[in-house]
C-alpha angles and dihedrals in degrees: 000000000000105000102158141041133020094304090084091061091059099058117108136157090263116068092199090058089052091051093049091049091049091051090051092051090048091051090053093048097046114107090359089255125150117240108217120193121253119225118266132188111278093246092055099046094095093043108047133004122199118214129194109260093026130124122211133183126209134183098206129073092209092052091049089055091046090055090049092049095065099062091034094056088047091061102265127133115243135185138208119204130189095005102124093174095047107163104227093179093049090046092052091049090055091051104266109148102224093197088066096042124099115206124199100172099174115021092159115200090345093069093114093050090048091050093050092048093050092048085067095058108029137059096224131023120197110200134182103201113217092204140025109287115230115230091237091057092047091051093053092048091048090056089052091049091053092048094049097038095237133132131222128214116193121203092214137015119337123182115254094352113187089233137002117216120199131180117217142167098025115190126176116216132197104078116111112196091327096317133098133037134294102249108160143013131224115213138171115227115206118197120192124190115187114301094334118117112272120259114227124199129176116221140166111245105203102016121223092238092060099263117133094235130008144163121280113261117225091246092067100031092110116072092217090069094061137069110254118222136162120283119258 
């Protein structure tokens, strides 16, 4: 039926996948603006890539800070909005440069206006929405993000997010038969994009050698060998 043009390359067995791909192409074509990548921590570079103009949702506070740390360490200004228990010490340990971080812990009902204003002056905005975000509002903010070349990371649901990042199966390692110290944590990061199957990657966060994020050594590759605790 479709014999010519790029339409043929979009067809799959799943109509929802086709729709999501079309939306992504339209986002890239809107305004004719390039979408450069923002810096991410080395251990995350093969898992998730942040692009200017993109929106991303996460379910873990530590992962939200890790995504902020990449651009921040690279010299960019970042902002956190609506996060009244923002962990400055934890953020600094991950690599967030606090001197280039704008905090608006309690914007009240003006959280959306504060978010839009900070999109104009920072490379990445981390927001914790106090209410469900309507799709129409998310669409307007996405247009602003593309125009300003910034990215948004939501700690919680965000309509039509470019990618959803979840942290699962956390296991602390370091104890040996009840002795020793907890020194690193194995996690599985699951990245979903539209209706496509999720991509799962096991990482150490933090890594035993002192790095923020590292690959999983063979000695702790099996979950049964680690102490399971709740995600954080």
